[in-house]
C-alpha positions, 0 to 999 in steps of 0.5 A: 172200072178205074185207071188203077183197076184197068192197069192191074187187069192189063198187067195180069193179062200180059203176065209172062211164064218163064221156063228155065232149063237145067242148062241155063240154071247150070250156067248161072250158078257156075258164073258166081258160085260165092253169090250162092253162099251170099244168098244162103247167108242172107236167107238165114239172117232173114229167117232169124229176123222173121221175114220168112214163112217156112212150113213143114216139108211134106213127104210123098213116100211109097210103101213098095219102094221105101227108099224112094221119095218126093219132097214138097217144100213151100216157103215165102220171103218178104223184104226187098224182093219178096217171092213165094214158091215150092220146091218139089224134089225127088230122091230115087237112089236107084237111078245111079244103077242106070246112069241117072242122077238120084235127085230131080226137081223143079222150083215154082215161083209165085208173085207175092201180090197176085199169087200167080206162078211166074217161073218153073226152074230146073232146081236139082242144081239150084237145090245142090248148090244151096246145100253146098253153100249152107255146108261152106257157110256153116264150116267157115263159122265153125273153123272160125273163119280159117279156110285151111284144113289138114284133111277133109273127108267125104262119106258119100261121093255123089253129086251132092258130095261133088258140088260141096267140094267144088264150092269149098275150092271156090270159097278158097279153102285149102286142103292138104288132103281129101279122103273119100268113103263110098259103098260104091267104089266107082263113086269114090274113085270118081270124086278122087279123080275130080279132086285131083284132075280139076283141083290138083288135091291129094285125094285117097279112098279109105274106109268109114272109120278113117274118114271119121278122124278127118278135121272136116268130115262131110255126110253125103249119102242116101243111108235110110237109118243110122250106121255111125252109133258110137261117139267117135268124134274128137273136140275141135272136129267140124262134122257137116251132117248134110244127109241127116240119117247117118248119126245115131242118137247118141253120137248127136247127143254128144256133139255140140249141134249147130242148126238153122232151125230146131223144128225143121231139123226135128222133122226132117 
């Protein structure tokens, strides 16, 4: 066996496997939230440039509990820092009734040369931050780089909505008021309290129809099927359709839809 083969064999026998828990992940994300927006932008540009492999998501569903699902999302990125991996994320909405988070996730990373798995990361926070970063990045461009809105509304007031709000503030956005609608009053009041206590934002709990009139509307629900069925939006509104199931076909058909990947959106 040649020296290069011996070196490779030595590398493989010493390959480390790292486990990164949720506490460490949260600390790293909080240290530089704007870097998350930059990373998401870089990922979108890499995808557009053909430097990604991004297969369809795979859904594990449960006939006896149709609201629950676990999704496998594999992907590969080439370029200066190539890596492959898969996110395995569950959504069990009933968890919130027992004090647990709706979603939990892990991320496995693989070496692009050997295929060896080299890390397992707690990924619910990573997934939430990626979701928030894509929303804020999209809002930047759709709002013509202006970081001020009269009113921003959140439909759904859980962990994702809070993460989106936090990242808007970190990105320097100013809001005259924040409106919140959630079927669970405690969740709505908690988000309003967070906005007021942490950022001194003027928040109010309001109904669905009123929230739909805001300048920026953020959907972050666990709705299994559309419930906004009639076109209600006016020209110039920015609608961040994060949770994907809220808007009926007629509403979507009358909107100017900005997508990262048409095929993926059609299959989500």
